[in-house]
C-alpha positions in Angstrom: -31.8 15.6 18.2 -29.1 13.2 19.0 -25.5 14.1 17.9 -23.8 11.0 16.1 -20.5 9.8 17.8 -17.9 8.9 15.4 -14.7 7.0 16.2 -11.2 8.4 15.8 -9.9 8.4 12.3 -7.5 5.7 13.0 -10.3 3.3 13.7 -11.4 3.5 10.1 -7.8 3.4 8.9 -6.9 0.2 10.8 -8.2 -3.2 9.8 -9.0 -5.8 12.5 -6.1 -8.1 13.1 -6.6 -10.9 10.4 -6.1 -13.7 12.9 -8.9 -12.5 15.2 -11.5 -12.9 12.4 -10.1 -16.2 11.2 -10.0 -17.7 14.6 -13.7 -16.8 15.1 -14.5 -18.8 12.0 -12.3 -21.8 13.2 -14.0 -21.6 16.6 -17.4 -21.8 14.9 -16.3 -24.8 12.9 -15.2 -26.6 16.0 -18.4 -25.8 17.7 -20.1 -27.5 14.8 -18.0 -30.5 15.6 -15.7 -30.4 12.7 -12.5 -30.8 14.6 -10.2 -28.4 12.8 -6.5 -29.1 13.1 -5.0 -25.7 13.7 -1.5 -25.0 12.1 -2.1 -21.3 12.0 -1.1 -19.2 15.1 2.5 -19.3 16.4 1.6 -19.8 20.0 3.5 -22.6 21.6 1.4 -25.4 22.9 3.9 -26.9 25.4 4.5 -25.9 29.1 7.3 -23.8 30.4 9.9 -25.6 32.4 8.6 -27.1 35.7 10.7 -25.0 37.9 9.5 -21.9 36.2 5.9 -22.7 36.9 6.8 -23.7 40.5 8.5 -20.3 41.0 5.3 -18.5 39.7 3.1 -20.4 42.1 5.4 -20.0 45.1 5.7 -16.3 44.4 1.9 -15.8 44.0 1.4 -17.3 47.4 3.8 -14.7 49.0 2.0 -11.8 50.8 3.1 -8.4 49.3 3.7 -9.7 45.8 0.3 -8.6 44.5 1.0 -4.8 44.5 1.8 -2.4 41.6 5.4 -2.7 40.1 7.4 0.0 38.3 7.6 0.2 34.5 11.4 -0.7 34.7 10.8 -4.1 36.3 12.6 -5.8 39.0 16.4 -5.1 39.1 16.9 -8.8 39.4 15.0 -9.4 36.2 17.0 -6.9 34.2 20.2 -8.6 35.6 18.9 -12.0 34.4 18.2 -10.5 31.0 21.7 -9.1 30.8 23.3 -12.4 31.8 21.1 -14.1 29.2 22.3 -11.8 26.5 26.0 -12.2 27.5 25.7 -16.0 27.6 23.7 -16.5 24.3 24.5 -13.5 22.2 27.9 -12.5 23.4 26.4 -9.0 24.1 27.2 -6.9 27.2 24.1 -4.9 28.5 24.1 -2.7 31.5 21.2 -4.0 33.4 20.5 -0.6 35.0 20.3 1.5 31.8 20.5 -0.6 28.6 17.5 -3.1 29.0 13.9 -2.8 29.8 11.2 -5.5 30.4 8.2 -5.4 28.3 4.7 -6.9 28.6 5.6 -8.9 25.4 7.6 -7.6 22.4 4.3 -6.7 20.6 3.8 -4.0 23.2 7.3 -2.9 22.5 6.6 -2.2 18.8 4.1 0.4 20.1 6.5 1.9 22.8 9.4 2.2 20.2 7.1 4.1 17.9 6.0 6.3 20.5 9.5 7.2 21.5 10.8 7.9 18.2 8.1 8.9 15.7 6.1 12.1 15.0 3.0 12.1 12.8 4.3 12.1 9.2 7.6 10.4 9.9 8.5 7.5 7.6 8.9 4.0 8.8 10.4 1.0 6.8 8.5 -2.2 7.3 9.5 -5.5 5.6 7.3 -7.0 2.9 6.4 -9.7 3.7 6.6 -9.1 7.5 4.7 -9.1 10.8 1.5 -7.2 10.4 1.9 -5.3 13.8 4.7 -3.2 12.3 2.4 -1.8 9.9 -0.8 -1.5 12.0 0.9 0.1 15.0 2.8 2.7 13.0 -0.3 3.7 11.0 -2.1 4.1 14.4 0.6 6.5 15.3 0.2 8.6 12.2 3.5 7.6 10.6 4.0 7.0 6.9 4.6 3.2 6.4 7.0 2.5 3.5 7.2 -1.3 2.7 10.6 -2.6 1.6 10.9 -5.7 -0.4 12.0 -9.1 0.8 12.2 -11.6 -2.1 13.0 -15.3 -2.4 15.6 -14.6 -5.2 17.5 -12.5 -2.7 17.2 -14.9 0.2 14.5 -12.8 1.8 17.1 -10.1 2.6 16.7 -6.4 2.0 17.6 -4.9 -1.4 19.9 -2.2 -0.3 19.6 -0.3 -3.7 16.0 0.0 -2.9 16.8 1.1 0.6 19.2 3.8 -0.6 16.6 5.1 -3.0 14.0 5.5 -0.3 16.4 7.0 2.2 17.7 9.5 -0.4 14.2 11.1 -0.4 14.4 11.9 3.3 12.1 11.7 6.2 12.7 8.0 7.2 13.2 7.7 11.0 12.9 4.0 11.8 13.3 0.6 10.0 11.9 -2.6 11.3 13.9 -5.7 10.7 13.2 -9.4 11.9 15.7 -12.4 11.7 15.2 -15.3 11.9 12.5 -13.8 9.7 8.8 -14.4 10.1 7.2 -15.6 8.0 9.9 -16.8 5.7 12.2 -18.4 8.2 15.3 -16.8 6.5 18.4 -16.3 8.7 20.5 -13.2 8.9 24.2 -13.2 8.5 26.8 -11.2 10.3 27.4 -9.2 7.0 23.7 -8.3 6.8 23.6 -6.9 10.4 26.9 -5.0 9.7 25.4 -3.5 6.5 22.2 -2.6 8.3 24.0 -0.8 11.0 26.1 1.1 8.6 23.0 2.0 6.6 21.2 3.3 9.7 24.2 5.3 11.0 24.7 6.9 7.6 21.1 8.0 7.1 20.2 8.7 10.8 17.6 5.8 10.7 17.0 3.8 13.9 17.3 0.0 13.1 14.7 -1.9 15.3 15.3 -5.6 15.2 12.7 -7.9 16.4 14.4 -11.2 17.5 11.9 -13.7 19.1 12.8 -16.7 17.0 16.5 -17.1 17.4 16.4 -20.1 19.6 13.9 -22.2 17.5 15.7 -24.9 15.4 18.8 -22.7 15.3 22.1 -23.6 16.8 23.7 -20.2 16.3 21.4 -17.4 17.9 22.5 -14.0 16.7 21.7 -10.5 18.0 22.2 -7.3 15.9 23.6 -5.8 19.0 26.8 -8.0 18.4 27.9 -5.7 15.7 30.4 -3.0 16.8 28.7 0.3 17.3 25.2 -1.2 17.0 23.8 0.2 20.3 24.4 3.7 18.9 21.7 3.3 16.3 19.9 0.0 16.9 17.2 -1.3 19.2 16.5 -5.0 19.8 13.2 -6.6 20.9 13.3 -10.1 22.4 10.8 -12.4 24.1 10.3 -15.5 26.3 7.2 -16.4 24.3 8.6 -18.8 21.8 12.0 -19.6 23.4 10.5 -20.6 26.9 6.8 -21.5 26.0 5.6 -18.4 27.8 3.5 -16.6 25.2 0.6 -15.9 27.5 2.8 -14.7 30.2 3.6 -11.6 28.2 7.2 -11.3 29.0 9.6 -9.6 26.6 12.5 -7.0 26.6 14.0 -4.2 24.7 17.8 -3.4 24.6 19.8 -0.5 23.4 21.9 2.5 24.5 20.9 4.2 27.8 19.4 7.3 26.1 17.1 5.3 23.9 16.1 3.1 26.7 15.3 6.2 28.7 13.0 7.5 26.0 11.2 4.2 25.7 10.8 3.8 29.4 9.2 7.3 29.6 6.5 6.1 27.2 6.0 2.8 28.9 5.6 4.4 32.4 2.6 6.3 31.1 0.9 3.3 29.7 1.3 0.5 32.2 2.1 -0.1 35.8 4.6 -2.8 35.5 4.4 -6.7 35.3 3.0 -9.0 38.0 5.9 -9.6 40.3 5.5 -13.5 40.4 5.7 -13.6 36.6 9.0 -11.5 36.8 10.4 -13.9 39.3 9.5 -16.8 37.2 11.1 -15.2 34.1 14.3 -14.9 36.1 14.3 -18.7 36.6 13.5 -19.2 32.8 16.3 -17.0 31.8 18.8 -18.9 33.8 17.8 -22.3 32.3 20.8 -24.2 30.7 21.2 -25.2 27.2 19.5 -28.6 27.8 16.2 -26.7 27.9 16.8 -25.4 24.4 18.0 -28.7 23.2 14.9 -30.6 24.4 12.7 -27.9 23.1 14.2 -28.2 19.5 14.0 -32.0 19.6 10.3 -31.6 19.7 10.1 -28.9 17.1 12.5 -30.9 14.9 10.1 -33.9 14.9 7.2 -31.6 14.0 9.1 -29.8 11.4 9.6 -33.2 9.5 5.8 -33.7 9.6 5.2 -30.1 8.4 7.5 -30.7 5.5 5.4 -33.8 4.5 2.3 -31.6 4.7 3.8 -29.1 2.4 4.8 -31.8 -0.1 1.3 -33.3 0.0 -0.1 -29.9 -0.8 2.2 -29.6 -3.8 4.2 -26.7 -2.2 7.9 -26.2 -2.3 10.1 -24.8 0.5 13.6 -24.0 1.4 14.9 -26.6 3.9 17.3 -24.1 5.5 14.4 -22.3 7.2 14.5 -21.7 11.0 12.0 -20.6 13.5 8.5 -21.7 14.5 7.0 -21.9 11.1 7.4 -23.5 7.7 7.1 -21.2 4.7 6.0 -22.8 1.3 5.5 -21.7 -2.3 2.2 -22.7 -3.8 2.1 -25.1 -6.8 2.1 -23.4 -10.2 -1.6 -24.1 -10.6 -2.5 -21.9 -7.7 -1.8 -18.2 -7.5 -4.3 -17.0 -4.6 -3.0 -18.0 -1.2 -6.3 -17.0 0.4 -8.4 -19.3 -1.8 -5.7 -22.1 -1.3 -5.9 -21.8 2.4 -9.6 -21.8 2.5 -9.7 -24.8 0.4 -7.5 -26.7 2.8 -9.6 -25.3 5.7 -13.1 -26.2 4.5 -12.2 -29.4 2.6 -9.5 -31.0 4.9 -10.4 -29.2 8.1 -6.8 -28.0 8.5 -6.1 -24.3 9.3 -3.0 -22.9 7.6 -2.1 -19.2 7.0 -2.2 -17.6 3.6 0.9 -15.6 2.7 -0.9 -12.5 1.4 -1.6 -11.4 5.0 2.0 -10.6 5.5 2.2 -8.2 2.5 2.1 -8.3 -1.3 5.3 -10.3 -1.5 3.7 -13.0 0.6 1.1 -13.8 -2.1 1.7 -17.2 -3.6 2.9 -18.7 -0.3 1.4 -20.3 2.8 2.7 -20.7 6.2 2.4 -23.7 8.6 2.9 -23.4 12.4 4.8 -26.0 14.4 2.6 -25.2 17.4 0.5 -28.4 17.4 1.3 -31.9 18.7 3.0 -34.3 16.5 -0.2 -36.4 16.7 -2.3 -33.5 15.5 0.0 -32.7 12.7 0.0 -36.4 11.5 -3.7 -36.1 11.5 -3.4 -33.0 9.3 -1.1 -34.8 7.0 -3.6 -37.7 6.5 -6.4 -35.2 5.7 -4.4 -33.0 3.2 -3.4 -36.3 1.3 -6.9 -36.8 0.3 -7.2 -33.3 -1.2 -7.4 -32.7 -4.9 -4.8 -30.0 -5.4 
């Protein structure tokens, strides 16, 4: 008699990443010749800088560059990350102890959780927000507590709600993300200061995920700019969006030396470091001058104008002050269900947009459009949606 093998409980508790299933559907439609315009995933479609690619290729041809690396990454890479933070965020980071390269910041969400959370600890995650904050922390056995972000409050936390949650005890970690995904809302210095004060007073680690600060934004900000922030805050950052290097998996985490030591201990037991040629190419990317970001944003700025026209053609409204790689729009009054609306656009106009419900209950009634398609394809999408009966 065979004994049935069952998966770990977390397998049943965690849903498949929404995009994985939807992308299979889109791929099938394309295989059937339907030519879907994808305005869904936030994966940059453009190339990294030429000199970055050349550095990768040259390094990959160098004997000895294909061996295992250490979890802490190349010292030269940490120094480049430190220079980048000082130049762009006005933040001093010790490259030997206060910064750690990551295989993408998504990986960092896991490492931070492993370093700080015991099963049963409470974690604050934004609603709406990045699905990984919820999924990873549930895998770790933490209790996920959503906190509200609402349009009426500029998509910023309600501190009365936060105080009420914190007063019940058990909260160890809070995830924050500005410029916000999916809403595009910007943080203010005052918001960061208030978050740091809240974290210090309640003993809650503030983890700020910061991959969008260079996209359509002339004033990149870091939560670590706030005085005393490193005592209680962690910041994740990434080259995925800012340098068109999403598939390269190059990110970083910064904080005080003790926090970084704990995170590095977790990371060293999970991976064997990054490919040396990728690290050397990342050094080149981090030292690019401001002209790189200016040219990058000229492209995204043109696409954003088309995205706004698509939103208008769909009868959606939006806040023009949004920043980042997406445009977040409110459905017309005649539509309440974002999944039904997005599927209508997909199946009738052959344009893939993202329904807001996947980011949490406060995302219902909204859709998100990615700027990661050529202007030509976005114009094609615009013509298609104009024919829809909304």
